[in-house]
N, C-alpha and C positions, 0 to 999 in steps of 0.2 A: 370226587363229581358231586356238586352241591344239589341238593333236590330243586326243581323250580320251584317260584315262589307263588305260594297260593293266594289268592282272594282272601282279602281281611274281610271284618265285617262291614266296617265302613264302605268297601267297596260293593260287597255284596247288596248291600241298600240302596246305593246307587243305582244298581243294576238292577234292583228289583223297581226301583221308580222309573227307571227308562223303558223297561219290558213294558209294567203296566199303561204306562203313556200312551205306548207302541199300540198295545193290545185296545186300549179304550178307544183310541182314534180309529183302529180297524173297525172296531164294533159299530163305531157311529156310521161308517161309510157301508157295511155289508148288513146292518139291519133296515137301512134305507131301501138297499137292494132288494134283500129276501121280504120283509114286512111291509114294504112302502109306505106310503104316505096316508095309509087308512088312519080317518081320522086326525088328520095332523099328529101321527106318532102316537096315536092312544093306543096302539093294538101292537106295541113290540115283539110279542111273541108268535104271531100270527102264523109264521111259517112252521114254528115248533105245533101249533095248535093243529095246522092241517091234518098231520097223521091220524088225530082223534077222531075228526071231522070225515075222513074218509075211512074210518072203522078199522085201522091198522093195529094202533095200540094205543097207551096212552099218552100223552103229554110230557110227562115224567119220563116214559119210555123211550119214547122218541130223542129226547136230550141226551139219554143213557146210550142208544146205538150210536149217535153221532159220535159221543165221547170214546167208546168203544172201539170205532171207526179209527180215530186217531193214536189210541192205545196202540191198537193192533198195526199201523206205520212205525209208530217208532220202537215197538217191539221187533219189526223186520229190520228198523235201522240198527239196532243195537246188535243183532245176531249177523247181518251182514256187513256190517260197518258202511254201507251205502245207501241210498235210494235210487231208484229206476229213473222214476220220474222226476223231472229236473223243475217244473214249474211250482212245488211247492217245498219248501226245504224244510229241514228237521226244526228249525227256529220258528217257521212259519204255523207248523204243526203243533207246537208247541204254545202259540200266541192264541191258537184256536182253541186248543184245549183251556186256556185262561178263561177265554170267552165264552166257551159252553157252561162252564162251572160257575161263571158270574150269571150268564142269563138263568141255570137252572136255578141257583140261589135267589135270583129276584123273583122269578116264577113261583117258585114255592112261597117266597114271602107275600109276594101280591094273592096268592091264592088263600093263605092262610086271614090276611086283612087287606082286602083291596083296598082300602079309604086310607091306608096309612102311607107314609113315603117310605 
């Protein structure tokens, strides 16, 4: 019996492009919902900064908490082979992790040099 054909590098890169385009589109919509239109989008990290304003933890730790929640969900999926909550798929969770990673990287970059693109 032949082994199933695996994804090649070109297919992987096409998959990457499609997934990151989907993640970017989702980030655009969710950032509007979570951060609002404060100063016409000039505060894209507003919902993450709220944890610091409330004295809960640093903004960076807030990002990590959300990422840890997603990792815990993925860990449960790997162990059980299924998820009980059907309104967020494994794919959705992975896209959220991509976006949290981008948001944290952007926040750290902005914090180091707020006037740089």
